[in-house]
mmCIF file of the N, C-alpha and C atoms, coordinates in Angstrom:
data_MODEL
# 
_entry.id   MODEL 
# 
loop_
_atom_site.group_PDB 
_atom_site.id 
_atom_site.type_symbol 
_atom_site.label_atom_id 
_atom_site.label_alt_id 
_atom_site.label_comp_id 
_atom_site.label_asym_id 
_atom_site.label_entity_id 
_atom_site.label_seq_id 
_atom_site.pdbx_PDB_ins_code 
_atom_site.Cartn_x 
_atom_site.Cartn_y 
_atom_site.Cartn_z 
_atom_site.occupancy 
_atom_site.B_iso_or_equiv 
_atom_site.pdbx_formal_charge 
_atom_site.auth_seq_id 
_atom_site.auth_comp_id 
_atom_site.auth_asym_id 
_atom_site.auth_atom_id 
_atom_site.pdbx_PDB_model_num 
ATOM 1   N N  . UNK A 1 1  ? -54.709 -5.416 66.740 1.00 0.00 ? 1  UNK A N  1 
ATOM 2   C CA . UNK A 1 1  ? -53.350 -4.283 67.672 1.00 0.00 ? 1  UNK A CA 1 
ATOM 3   C C  . UNK A 1 1  ? -53.929 -4.026 68.653 1.00 0.00 ? 1  UNK A C  1 
ATOM 4   N N  . UNK A 1 2  ? -53.439 -4.113 69.463 1.00 0.00 ? 2  UNK A N  1 
ATOM 5   C CA . UNK A 1 2  ? -53.856 -2.810 70.837 1.00 0.00 ? 2  UNK A CA 1 
ATOM 6   C C  . UNK A 1 2  ? -53.085 -1.476 70.394 1.00 0.00 ? 2  UNK A C  1 
ATOM 7   N N  . UNK A 1 3  ? -53.955 -0.661 70.568 1.00 0.00 ? 3  UNK A N  1 
ATOM 8   C CA . UNK A 1 3  ? -53.248 0.934  70.483 1.00 0.00 ? 3  UNK A CA 1 
ATOM 9   C C  . UNK A 1 3  ? -52.932 1.475  71.433 1.00 0.00 ? 3  UNK A C  1 
ATOM 10  N N  . UNK A 1 4  ? -52.457 1.042  72.727 1.00 0.00 ? 4  UNK A N  1 
ATOM 11  C CA . UNK A 1 4  ? -51.841 1.098  74.309 1.00 0.00 ? 4  UNK A CA 1 
ATOM 12  C C  . UNK A 1 4  ? -50.610 0.887  73.384 1.00 0.00 ? 4  UNK A C  1 
ATOM 13  N N  . UNK A 1 5  ? -50.233 -0.467 72.766 1.00 0.00 ? 5  UNK A N  1 
ATOM 14  C CA . UNK A 1 5  ? -48.844 -0.715 72.380 1.00 0.00 ? 5  UNK A CA 1 
ATOM 15  C C  . UNK A 1 5  ? -48.528 0.118  71.674 1.00 0.00 ? 5  UNK A C  1 
ATOM 16  N N  . UNK A 1 6  ? -48.944 0.796  70.704 1.00 0.00 ? 6  UNK A N  1 
ATOM 17  C CA . UNK A 1 6  ? -48.608 1.706  69.632 1.00 0.00 ? 6  UNK A CA 1 
ATOM 18  C C  . UNK A 1 6  ? -47.947 3.025  70.106 1.00 0.00 ? 6  UNK A C  1 
ATOM 19  N N  . UNK A 1 7  ? -48.930 3.462  70.806 1.00 0.00 ? 7  UNK A N  1 
ATOM 20  C CA . UNK A 1 7  ? -48.659 4.700  71.201 1.00 0.00 ? 7  UNK A CA 1 
ATOM 21  C C  . UNK A 1 7  ? -47.479 4.774  72.721 1.00 0.00 ? 7  UNK A C  1 
ATOM 22  N N  . UNK A 1 8  ? -46.658 6.146  72.080 1.00 0.00 ? 8  UNK A N  1 
ATOM 23  C CA . UNK A 1 8  ? -45.526 6.051  73.280 1.00 0.00 ? 8  UNK A CA 1 
ATOM 24  C C  . UNK A 1 8  ? -45.797 7.827  73.742 1.00 0.00 ? 8  UNK A C  1 
ATOM 25  N N  . UNK A 1 9  ? -45.386 7.900  74.938 1.00 0.00 ? 9  UNK A N  1 
ATOM 26  C CA . UNK A 1 9  ? -45.066 9.110  75.193 1.00 0.00 ? 9  UNK A CA 1 
ATOM 27  C C  . UNK A 1 9  ? -43.611 9.579  74.768 1.00 0.00 ? 9  UNK A C  1 
ATOM 28  N N  . UNK A 1 10 ? -43.716 11.209 74.575 1.00 0.00 ? 10 UNK A N  1 
ATOM 29  C CA . UNK A 1 10 ? -42.840 11.534 74.288 1.00 0.00 ? 10 UNK A CA 1 
ATOM 30  C C  . UNK A 1 10 ? -41.964 12.273 75.753 1.00 0.00 ? 10 UNK A C  1 
ATOM 31  N N  . UNK A 1 11 ? -40.709 12.042 75.509 1.00 0.00 ? 11 UNK A N  1 
ATOM 32  C CA . UNK A 1 11 ? -40.043 12.918 76.452 1.00 0.00 ? 11 UNK A CA 1 
ATOM 33  C C  . UNK A 1 11 ? -40.447 14.324 76.805 1.00 0.00 ? 11 UNK A C  1 
ATOM 34  N N  . UNK A 1 12 ? -40.117 15.159 77.915 1.00 0.00 ? 12 UNK A N  1 
ATOM 35  C CA . UNK A 1 12 ? -40.290 16.463 78.153 1.00 0.00 ? 12 UNK A CA 1 
ATOM 36  C C  . UNK A 1 12 ? -39.162 17.224 77.887 1.00 0.00 ? 12 UNK A C  1 
ATOM 37  N N  . UNK A 1 13 ? -39.805 18.239 77.152 1.00 0.00 ? 13 UNK A N  1 
ATOM 38  C CA . UNK A 1 13 ? -38.895 19.236 76.943 1.00 0.00 ? 13 UNK A CA 1 
ATOM 39  C C  . UNK A 1 13 ? -38.658 20.585 77.446 1.00 0.00 ? 13 UNK A C  1 
ATOM 40  N N  . UNK A 1 14 ? -39.056 20.372 78.529 1.00 0.00 ? 14 UNK A N  1 
ATOM 41  C CA . UNK A 1 14 ? -39.163 21.365 79.499 1.00 0.00 ? 14 UNK A CA 1 
ATOM 42  C C  . UNK A 1 14 ? -37.380 21.312 80.098 1.00 0.00 ? 14 UNK A C  1 
ATOM 43  N N  . UNK A 1 15 ? -37.514 19.720 80.549 1.00 0.00 ? 15 UNK A N  1 
ATOM 44  C CA . UNK A 1 15 ? -35.909 19.578 80.899 1.00 0.00 ? 15 UNK A CA 1 
ATOM 45  C C  . UNK A 1 15 ? -34.266 20.259 80.005 1.00 0.00 ? 15 UNK A C  1 
ATOM 46  N N  . UNK A 1 16 ? -35.068 19.892 78.820 1.00 0.00 ? 16 UNK A N  1 
ATOM 47  C CA . UNK A 1 16 ? -34.221 20.177 77.792 1.00 0.00 ? 16 UNK A CA 1 
ATOM 48  C C  . UNK A 1 16 ? -33.761 21.506 77.684 1.00 0.00 ? 16 UNK A C  1 
ATOM 49  N N  . UNK A 1 17 ? -34.960 22.358 77.905 1.00 0.00 ? 17 UNK A N  1 
ATOM 50  C CA . UNK A 1 17 ? -35.179 23.739 77.113 1.00 0.00 ? 17 UNK A CA 1 
ATOM 51  C C  . UNK A 1 17 ? -34.175 24.283 78.720 1.00 0.00 ? 17 UNK A C  1 
ATOM 52  N N  . UNK A 1 18 ? -34.145 24.024 79.842 1.00 0.00 ? 18 UNK A N  1 
ATOM 53  C CA . UNK A 1 18 ? -33.476 24.678 81.190 1.00 0.00 ? 18 UNK A CA 1 
ATOM 54  C C  . UNK A 1 18 ? -32.116 24.482 80.958 1.00 0.00 ? 18 UNK A C  1 
ATOM 55  N N  . UNK A 1 19 ? -31.590 23.746 80.332 1.00 0.00 ? 19 UNK A N  1 
ATOM 56  C CA . UNK A 1 19 ? -29.930 22.995 80.322 1.00 0.00 ? 19 UNK A CA 1 
ATOM 57  C C  . UNK A 1 19 ? -29.357 23.716 78.864 1.00 0.00 ? 19 UNK A C  1 
ATOM 58  N N  . UNK A 1 20 ? -30.015 23.751 78.280 1.00 0.00 ? 20 UNK A N  1 
ATOM 59  C CA . UNK A 1 20 ? -29.823 24.547 76.769 1.00 0.00 ? 20 UNK A CA 1 
ATOM 60  C C  . UNK A 1 20 ? -28.664 25.466 77.140 1.00 0.00 ? 20 UNK A C  1 
ATOM 61  N N  . UNK A 1 21 ? -27.988 25.449 76.231 1.00 0.00 ? 21 UNK A N  1 
ATOM 62  C CA . UNK A 1 21 ? -26.764 26.878 76.729 1.00 0.00 ? 21 UNK A CA 1 
ATOM 63  C C  . UNK A 1 21 ? -26.948 27.690 75.785 1.00 0.00 ? 21 UNK A C  1 
ATOM 64  N N  . UNK A 1 22 ? -26.876 29.335 75.833 1.00 0.00 ? 22 UNK A N  1 
ATOM 65  C CA . UNK A 1 22 ? -26.942 30.711 75.583 1.00 0.00 ? 22 UNK A CA 1 
ATOM 66  C C  . UNK A 1 22 ? -26.553 30.614 73.942 1.00 0.00 ? 22 UNK A C  1 
ATOM 67  N N  . UNK A 1 23 ? -27.230 31.300 73.060 1.00 0.00 ? 23 UNK A N  1 
ATOM 68  C CA . UNK A 1 23 ? -27.302 31.099 71.079 1.00 0.00 ? 23 UNK A CA 1 
ATOM 69  C C  . UNK A 1 23 ? -25.237 31.798 71.360 1.00 0.00 ? 23 UNK A C  1 
ATOM 70  N N  . UNK A 1 24 ? -24.386 31.544 71.039 1.00 0.00 ? 24 UNK A N  1 
ATOM 71  C CA . UNK A 1 24 ? -23.164 32.283 70.602 1.00 0.00 ? 24 UNK A CA 1 
ATOM 72  C C  . UNK A 1 24 ? -23.213 32.772 68.862 1.00 0.00 ? 24 UNK A C  1 
ATOM 73  N N  . UNK A 1 25 ? -22.855 34.121 69.107 1.00 0.00 ? 25 UNK A N  1 
ATOM 74  C CA . UNK A 1 25 ? -22.768 35.036 68.052 1.00 0.00 ? 25 UNK A CA 1 
ATOM 75  C C  . UNK A 1 25 ? -21.353 34.295 67.196 1.00 0.00 ? 25 UNK A C  1 
ATOM 76  N N  . UNK A 1 26 ? -21.461 33.665 66.380 1.00 0.00 ? 26 UNK A N  1 
ATOM 77  C CA . UNK A 1 26 ? -20.371 32.891 65.501 1.00 0.00 ? 26 UNK A CA 1 
ATOM 78  C C  . UNK A 1 26 ? -20.064 33.481 64.292 1.00 0.00 ? 26 UNK A C  1 
ATOM 79  N N  . UNK A 1 27 ? -19.401 34.343 63.402 1.00 0.00 ? 27 UNK A N  1 
ATOM 80  C CA . UNK A 1 27 ? -18.596 34.567 62.618 1.00 0.00 ? 27 UNK A CA 1 
ATOM 81  C C  . UNK A 1 27 ? -18.839 33.990 61.487 1.00 0.00 ? 27 UNK A C  1 
ATOM 82  N N  . UNK A 1 28 ? -19.700 33.435 59.897 1.00 0.00 ? 28 UNK A N  1 
ATOM 83  C CA . UNK A 1 28 ? -18.837 32.549 58.741 1.00 0.00 ? 28 UNK A CA 1 
ATOM 84  C C  . UNK A 1 28 ? -18.609 33.720 57.761 1.00 0.00 ? 28 UNK A C  1 
ATOM 85  N N  . UNK A 1 29 ? -17.914 32.732 57.452 1.00 0.00 ? 29 UNK A N  1 
ATOM 86  C CA . UNK A 1 29 ? -17.505 33.370 55.914 1.00 0.00 ? 29 UNK A CA 1 
ATOM 87  C C  . UNK A 1 29 ? -17.832 32.710 54.938 1.00 0.00 ? 29 UNK A C  1 
ATOM 88  N N  . UNK A 1 30 ? -18.437 32.970 54.253 1.00 0.00 ? 30 UNK A N  1 
ATOM 89  C CA . UNK A 1 30 ? -18.122 32.148 52.601 1.00 0.00 ? 30 UNK A CA 1 
ATOM 90  C C  . UNK A 1 30 ? -17.231 32.449 52.077 1.00 0.00 ? 30 UNK A C  1 
ATOM 91  N N  . UNK A 1 31 ? -17.080 31.652 50.771 1.00 0.00 ? 31 UNK A N  1 
ATOM 92  C CA . UNK A 1 31 ? -15.972 31.083 50.185 1.00 0.00 ? 31 UNK A CA 1 
ATOM 93  C C  . UNK A 1 31 ? -16.872 31.589 48.889 1.00 0.00 ? 31 UNK A C  1 
ATOM 94  N N  . UNK A 1 32 ? -15.659 31.550 47.815 1.00 0.00 ? 32 UNK A N  1 
ATOM 95  C CA . UNK A 1 32 ? -16.148 31.690 45.925 1.00 0.00 ? 32 UNK A CA 1 
ATOM 96  C C  . UNK A 1 32 ? -17.145 30.607 45.688 1.00 0.00 ? 32 UNK A C  1 
ATOM 97  N N  . UNK A 1 33 ? -17.334 29.099 46.353 1.00 0.00 ? 33 UNK A N  1 
ATOM 98  C CA . UNK A 1 33 ? -18.061 28.074 46.004 1.00 0.00 ? 33 UNK A CA 1 
ATOM 99  C C  . UNK A 1 33 ? -19.682 28.478 46.845 1.00 0.00 ? 33 UNK A C  1 
ATOM 100 N N  . UNK A 1 34 ? -19.303 29.123 47.897 1.00 0.00 ? 34 UNK A N  1 
ATOM 101 C CA . UNK A 1 34 ? -20.800 29.673 48.470 1.00 0.00 ? 34 UNK A CA 1 
ATOM 102 C C  . UNK A 1 34 ? -21.342 30.674 47.712 1.00 0.00 ? 34 UNK A C  1 
ATOM 103 N N  . UNK A 1 35 ? -21.179 31.647 46.808 1.00 0.00 ? 35 UNK A N  1 
ATOM 104 C CA . UNK A 1 35 ? -21.432 32.814 46.631 1.00 0.00 ? 35 UNK A CA 1 
ATOM 105 C C  . UNK A 1 35 ? -22.744 32.582 45.421 1.00 0.00 ? 35 UNK A C  1 
ATOM 106 N N  . UNK A 1 36 ? -23.030 31.842 44.565 1.00 0.00 ? 36 UNK A N  1 
ATOM 107 C CA . UNK A 1 36 ? -24.102 31.544 43.824 1.00 0.00 ? 36 UNK A CA 1 
ATOM 108 C C  . UNK A 1 36 ? -25.316 31.303 44.901 1.00 0.00 ? 36 UNK A C  1 
ATOM 109 N N  . UNK A 1 37 ? -25.224 30.191 45.339 1.00 0.00 ? 37 UNK A N  1 
ATOM 110 C CA . UNK A 1 37 ? -26.257 29.977 46.573 1.00 0.00 ? 37 UNK A CA 1 
ATOM 111 C C  . UNK A 1 37 ? -26.289 31.353 47.339 1.00 0.00 ? 37 UNK A C  1 
ATOM 112 N N  . UNK A 1 38 ? -25.532 31.657 48.000 1.00 0.00 ? 38 UNK A N  1 
ATOM 113 C CA . UNK A 1 38 ? -26.244 32.900 48.811 1.00 0.00 ? 38 UNK A CA 1 
ATOM 114 C C  . UNK A 1 38 ? -26.877 33.889 47.720 1.00 0.00 ? 38 UNK A C  1 
ATOM 115 N N  . UNK A 1 39 ? -26.178 34.405 46.880 1.00 0.00 ? 39 UNK A N  1 
ATOM 116 C CA . UNK A 1 39 ? -27.367 35.021 45.720 1.00 0.00 ? 39 UNK A CA 1 
ATOM 117 C C  . UNK A 1 39 ? -28.726 34.635 45.890 1.00 0.00 ? 39 UNK A C  1 
ATOM 118 N N  . UNK A 1 40 ? -28.968 33.608 45.361 1.00 0.00 ? 40 UNK A N  1 
ATOM 119 C CA . UNK A 1 40 ? -30.433 32.834 45.424 1.00 0.00 ? 40 UNK A CA 1 
ATOM 120 C C  . UNK A 1 40 ? -31.204 32.981 46.553 1.00 0.00 ? 40 UNK A C  1 
ATOM 121 N N  . UNK A 1 41 ? -30.380 32.676 48.054 1.00 0.00 ? 41 UNK A N  1 
ATOM 122 C CA . UNK A 1 41 ? -31.107 33.287 49.036 1.00 0.00 ? 41 UNK A CA 1 
ATOM 123 C C  . UNK A 1 41 ? -31.303 34.232 49.110 1.00 0.00 ? 41 UNK A C  1 
ATOM 124 N N  . UNK A 1 42 ? -31.032 35.017 49.161 1.00 0.00 ? 42 UNK A N  1 
ATOM 125 C CA . UNK A 1 42 ? -30.623 36.770 48.960 1.00 0.00 ? 42 UNK A CA 1 
ATOM 126 C C  . UNK A 1 42 ? -32.160 37.096 48.402 1.00 0.00 ? 42 UNK A C  1 
ATOM 127 N N  . UNK A 1 43 ? -32.155 36.826 47.261 1.00 0.00 ? 43 UNK A N  1 
ATOM 128 C CA . UNK A 1 43 ? -33.154 37.085 46.106 1.00 0.00 ? 43 UNK A CA 1 
ATOM 129 C C  . UNK A 1 43 ? -34.196 36.576 46.377 1.00 0.00 ? 43 UNK A C  1 
ATOM 130 N N  . UNK A 1 44 ? -34.652 35.025 47.138 1.00 0.00 ? 44 UNK A N  1 
ATOM 131 C CA . UNK A 1 44 ? -35.689 35.149 47.394 1.00 0.00 ? 44 UNK A CA 1 
ATOM 132 C C  . UNK A 1 44 ? -35.889 35.713 48.547 1.00 0.00 ? 44 UNK A C  1 
ATOM 133 N N  . UNK A 1 45 ? -35.051 36.189 49.695 1.00 0.00 ? 45 UNK A N  1 
ATOM 134 C CA . UNK A 1 45 ? -35.352 37.163 50.584 1.00 0.00 ? 45 UNK A CA 1 
ATOM 135 C C  . UNK A 1 45 ? -36.168 38.503 50.325 1.00 0.00 ? 45 UNK A C  1 
ATOM 136 N N  . UNK A 1 46 ? -35.586 38.739 49.347 1.00 0.00 ? 46 UNK A N  1 
ATOM 137 C CA . UNK A 1 46 ? -35.775 40.163 48.727 1.00 0.00 ? 46 UNK A CA 1 
ATOM 138 C C  . UNK A 1 46 ? -37.339 39.871 48.045 1.00 0.00 ? 46 UNK A C  1 
ATOM 139 N N  . UNK A 1 47 ? -37.551 38.713 47.241 1.00 0.00 ? 47 UNK A N  1 
ATOM 140 C CA . UNK A 1 47 ? -39.283 38.225 47.301 1.00 0.00 ? 47 UNK A CA 1 
ATOM 141 C C  . UNK A 1 47 ? -40.126 38.074 48.013 1.00 0.00 ? 47 UNK A C  1 
ATOM 142 N N  . UNK A 1 48 ? -39.398 37.897 49.304 1.00 0.00 ? 48 UNK A N  1 
ATOM 143 C CA . UNK A 1 48 ? -40.691 37.642 50.156 1.00 0.00 ? 48 UNK A CA 1 
ATOM 144 C C  . UNK A 1 48 ? -40.308 39.151 50.629 1.00 0.00 ? 48 UNK A C  1 
ATOM 145 N N  . UNK A 1 49 ? -39.850 39.480 50.554 1.00 0.00 ? 49 UNK A N  1 
ATOM 146 C CA . UNK A 1 49 ? -39.982 41.004 51.645 1.00 0.00 ? 49 UNK A CA 1 
ATOM 147 C C  . UNK A 1 49 ? -41.170 42.095 50.516 1.00 0.00 ? 49 UNK A C  1 
ATOM 148 N N  . UNK A 1 50 ? -41.021 41.415 49.814 1.00 0.00 ? 50 UNK A N  1 
ATOM 149 C CA . UNK A 1 50 ? -42.017 42.136 48.195 1.00 0.00 ? 50 UNK A CA 1 
ATOM 150 C C  . UNK A 1 50 ? -43.405 41.304 48.421 1.00 0.00 ? 50 UNK A C  1 
ATOM 151 N N  . UNK A 1 51 ? -43.746 40.512 49.612 1.00 0.00 ? 51 UNK A N  1 
ATOM 152 C CA . UNK A 1 51 ? -45.069 39.972 49.479 1.00 0.00 ? 51 UNK A CA 1 
ATOM 153 C C  . UNK A 1 51 ? -45.164 38.649 48.131 1.00 0.00 ? 51 UNK A C  1 
ATOM 154 N N  . UNK A 1 52 ? -44.029 38.075 48.076 1.00 0.00 ? 52 UNK A N  1 
ATOM 155 C CA . UNK A 1 52 ? -44.103 37.549 46.606 1.00 0.00 ? 52 UNK A CA 1 
ATOM 156 C C  . UNK A 1 52 ? -44.902 37.451 45.648 1.00 0.00 ? 52 UNK A C  1 
ATOM 157 N N  . UNK A 1 53 ? -44.729 38.791 45.226 1.00 0.00 ? 53 UNK A N  1 
ATOM 158 C CA . UNK A 1 53 ? -45.394 39.902 44.070 1.00 0.00 ? 53 UNK A CA 1 
ATOM 159 C C  . UNK A 1 53 ? -44.495 39.608 42.698 1.00 0.00 ? 53 UNK A C  1 
ATOM 160 N N  . UNK A 1 54 ? -44.906 39.016 41.757 1.00 0.00 ? 54 UNK A N  1 
ATOM 161 C CA . UNK A 1 54 ? -43.737 38.605 40.757 1.00 0.00 ? 54 UNK A CA 1 
ATOM 162 C C  . UNK A 1 54 ? -43.263 39.629 39.889 1.00 0.00 ? 54 UNK A C  1 
ATOM 163 N N  . UNK A 1 55 ? -42.747 39.580 39.193 1.00 0.00 ? 55 UNK A N  1 
ATOM 164 C CA . UNK A 1 55 ? -42.363 40.713 37.988 1.00 0.00 ? 55 UNK A CA 1 
ATOM 165 C C  . UNK A 1 55 ? -40.668 41.388 38.186 1.00 0.00 ? 55 UNK A C  1 
ATOM 166 N N  . UNK A 1 56 ? -40.391 40.784 39.714 1.00 0.00 ? 56 UNK A N  1 
ATOM 167 C CA . UNK A 1 56 ? -39.155 41.782 40.067 1.00 0.00 ? 56 UNK A CA 1 
ATOM 168 C C  . UNK A 1 56 ? -38.061 40.522 39.886 1.00 0.00 ? 56 UNK A C  1 
ATOM 169 N N  . UNK A 1 57 ? -38.269 39.514 39.383 1.00 0.00 ? 57 UNK A N  1 
ATOM 170 C CA . UNK A 1 57 ? -37.173 38.537 39.390 1.00 0.00 ? 57 UNK A CA 1 
ATOM 171 C C  . UNK A 1 57 ? -35.483 39.257 39.233 1.00 0.00 ? 57 UNK A C  1 
ATOM 172 N N  . UNK A 1 58 ? -35.458 39.701 38.178 1.00 0.00 ? 58 UNK A N  1 
ATOM 173 C CA . UNK A 1 58 ? -34.361 40.460 37.831 1.00 0.00 ? 58 UNK A CA 1 
ATOM 174 C C  . UNK A 1 58 ? -34.067 41.433 38.486 1.00 0.00 ? 58 UNK A C  1 
ATOM 175 N N  . UNK A 1 59 ? -34.695 42.308 38.729 1.00 0.00 ? 59 UNK A N  1 
ATOM 176 C CA . UNK A 1 59 ? -34.543 43.337 39.706 1.00 0.00 ? 59 UNK A CA 1 
ATOM 177 C C  . UNK A 1 59 ? -33.775 42.669 41.222 1.00 0.00 ? 59 UNK A C  1 
ATOM 178 N N  . UNK A 1 60 ? -34.517 41.898 41.644 1.00 0.00 ? 60 UNK A N  1 
ATOM 179 C CA . UNK A 1 60 ? -34.293 40.693 43.011 1.00 0.00 ? 60 UNK A CA 1 
ATOM 180 C C  . UNK A 1 60 ? -33.091 40.363 42.781 1.00 0.00 ? 60 UNK A C  1 
ATOM 181 N N  . UNK A 1 61 ? -32.769 40.044 42.164 1.00 0.00 ? 61 UNK A N  1 
ATOM 182 C CA . UNK A 1 61 ? -31.804 38.601 41.240 1.00 0.00 ? 61 UNK A CA 1 
ATOM 183 C C  . UNK A 1 61 ? -30.086 39.850 41.462 1.00 0.00 ? 61 UNK A C  1 
ATOM 184 N N  . UNK A 1 62 ? -30.813 40.693 40.547 1.00 0.00 ? 62 UNK A N  1 
ATOM 185 C CA . UNK A 1 62 ? -29.461 42.099 40.497 1.00 0.00 ? 62 UNK A CA 1 
ATOM 186 C C  . UNK A 1 62 ? -29.141 42.664 42.152 1.00 0.00 ? 62 UNK A C  1 
ATOM 187 N N  . UNK A 1 63 ? -29.981 43.093 42.852 1.00 0.00 ? 63 UNK A N  1 
ATOM 188 C CA . UNK A 1 63 ? -29.871 43.577 43.709 1.00 0.00 ? 63 UNK A CA 1 
ATOM 189 C C  . UNK A 1 63 ? -29.114 42.789 44.779 1.00 0.00 ? 63 UNK A C  1 
ATOM 190 N N  . UNK A 1 64 ? -29.294 41.251 44.583 1.00 0.00 ? 64 UNK A N  1 
ATOM 191 C CA . UNK A 1 64 ? -28.879 40.358 45.478 1.00 0.00 ? 64 UNK A CA 1 
ATOM 192 C C  . UNK A 1 64 ? -27.373 39.855 45.140 1.00 0.00 ? 64 UNK A C  1 
ATOM 193 N N  . UNK A 1 65 ? -27.427 39.822 43.884 1.00 0.00 ? 65 UNK A N  1 
ATOM 194 C CA . UNK A 1 65 ? -26.210 39.613 43.706 1.00 0.00 ? 65 UNK A CA 1 
ATOM 195 C C  . UNK A 1 65 ? -25.207 40.900 43.959 1.00 0.00 ? 65 UNK A C  1 
ATOM 196 N N  . UNK A 1 66 ? -24.959 42.076 43.838 1.00 0.00 ? 66 UNK A N  1 
ATOM 197 C CA . UNK A 1 66 ? -24.643 42.991 44.131 1.00 0.00 ? 66 UNK A CA 1 
ATOM 198 C C  . UNK A 1 66 ? -24.347 42.915 45.926 1.00 0.00 ? 66 UNK A C  1 
ATOM 199 N N  . UNK A 1 67 ? -25.269 42.841 46.600 1.00 0.00 ? 67 UNK A N  1 
ATOM 200 C CA . UNK A 1 67 ? -24.923 42.961 48.305 1.00 0.00 ? 67 UNK A CA 1 
ATOM 201 C C  . UNK A 1 67 ? -24.211 41.487 48.413 1.00 0.00 ? 67 UNK A C  1 
ATOM 202 N N  . UNK A 1 68 ? -24.290 40.747 48.090 1.00 0.00 ? 68 UNK A N  1 
ATOM 203 C CA . UNK A 1 68 ? -23.328 39.007 48.351 1.00 0.00 ? 68 UNK A CA 1 
ATOM 204 C C  . UNK A 1 68 ? -21.997 39.440 47.835 1.00 0.00 ? 68 UNK A C  1 
ATOM 205 N N  . UNK A 1 69 ? -22.037 39.933 46.471 1.00 0.00 ? 69 UNK A N  1 
ATOM 206 C CA . UNK A 1 69 ? -20.416 40.180 46.019 1.00 0.00 ? 69 UNK A CA 1 
ATOM 207 C C  . UNK A 1 69 ? -19.572 41.351 46.752 1.00 0.00 ? 69 UNK A C  1 
ATOM 208 N N  . UNK A 1 70 ? -20.526 42.281 47.251 1.00 0.00 ? 70 UNK A N  1 
ATOM 209 C CA . UNK A 1 70 ? -20.105 43.759 48.095 1.00 0.00 ? 70 UNK A CA 1 
ATOM 210 C C  . UNK A 1 70 ? -19.514 43.069 49.306 1.00 0.00 ? 70 UNK A C  1 
ATOM 211 N N  . UNK A 1 71 ? -20.453 42.261 50.337 1.00 0.00 ? 71 UNK A N  1 
ATOM 212 C CA . UNK A 1 71 ? -20.000 41.688 51.097 1.00 0.00 ? 71 UNK A CA 1 
ATOM 213 C C  . UNK A 1 71 ? -19.000 40.491 51.108 1.00 0.00 ? 71 UNK A C  1 
ATOM 214 N N  . UNK A 1 72 ? -19.079 39.737 50.111 1.00 0.00 ? 72 UNK A N  1 
ATOM 215 C CA . UNK A 1 72 ? -17.142 38.906 49.827 1.00 0.00 ? 72 UNK A CA 1 
ATOM 216 C C  . UNK A 1 72 ? -16.278 39.787 49.318 1.00 0.00 ? 72 UNK A C  1 
ATOM 217 N N  . UNK A 1 73 ? -16.563 40.527 48.647 1.00 0.00 ? 73 UNK A N  1 
ATOM 218 C CA . UNK A 1 73 ? -14.940 41.459 48.335 1.00 0.00 ? 73 UNK A CA 1 
ATOM 219 C C  . UNK A 1 73 ? -14.750 42.330 49.727 1.00 0.00 ? 73 UNK A C  1 
ATOM 220 N N  . UNK A 1 74 ? -15.531 42.321 50.758 1.00 0.00 ? 74 UNK A N  1 
ATOM 221 C CA . UNK A 1 74 ? -15.059 43.492 51.744 1.00 0.00 ? 74 UNK A CA 1 
ATOM 222 C C  . UNK A 1 74 ? -14.682 42.157 52.908 1.00 0.00 ? 74 UNK A C  1 
ATOM 223 N N  . UNK A 1 75 ? -15.131 41.015 52.728 1.00 0.00 ? 75 UNK A N  1 
ATOM 224 C CA . UNK A 1 75 ? -14.473 40.185 53.944 1.00 0.00 ? 75 UNK A CA 1 
ATOM 225 C C  . UNK A 1 75 ? -12.885 39.820 53.285 1.00 0.00 ? 75 UNK A C  1 
ATOM 226 N N  . UNK A 1 76 ? -13.250 39.640 52.033 1.00 0.00 ? 76 UNK A N  1 
ATOM 227 C CA . UNK A 1 76 ? -11.591 39.274 51.259 1.00 0.00 ? 76 UNK A CA 1 
ATOM 228 C C  . UNK A 1 76 ? -10.585 40.509 51.387 1.00 0.00 ? 76 UNK A C  1 
ATOM 229 N N  . UNK A 1 77 ? -11.177 41.667 51.623 1.00 0.00 ? 77 UNK A N  1 
ATOM 230 C CA . UNK A 1 77 ? -9.868  42.368 51.506 1.00 0.00 ? 77 UNK A CA 1 
ATOM 231 C C  . UNK A 1 77 ? -9.949  42.662 53.314 1.00 0.00 ? 77 UNK A C  1 
ATOM 232 N N  . UNK A 1 78 ? -10.902 42.283 54.526 1.00 0.00 ? 78 UNK A N  1 
ATOM 233 C CA . UNK A 1 78 ? -10.377 42.223 55.533 1.00 0.00 ? 78 UNK A CA 1 
ATOM 234 C C  . UNK A 1 78 ? -9.537  41.325 55.757 1.00 0.00 ? 78 UNK A C  1 
ATOM 235 N N  . UNK A 1 79 ? -9.303  40.183 55.614 1.00 0.00 ? 79 UNK A N  1 
ATOM 236 C CA . UNK A 1 79 ? -8.234  39.217 55.865 1.00 0.00 ? 79 UNK A CA 1 
ATOM 237 C C  . UNK A 1 79 ? -6.685  39.980 55.281 1.00 0.00 ? 79 UNK A C  1 
# 
C-alpha cells in the first residue's frame, strides 16, 4: 500500500482561531442531582492542590461537601 495515499493534510487551525467568537460568561446553576458529582469534583481539586498527598481524603471530602452545599444553599435562597 502506498503511504502517500494514507497521509492526509490536516486543515489549518489558524483560520478557525481568527473567526472564533470570544468566550461568554455563563452562570450555571446546579440542581440537587448534580450535588454528589460536584462534591467529588471539588474533593479531587483539593487533593490535587495538596500535590496529591494521600491521607487527607476525609478532610478533603468534608471541605468539598461544605463548600458545595453552601453554594447550593446560597443559589436556592437567591431565587
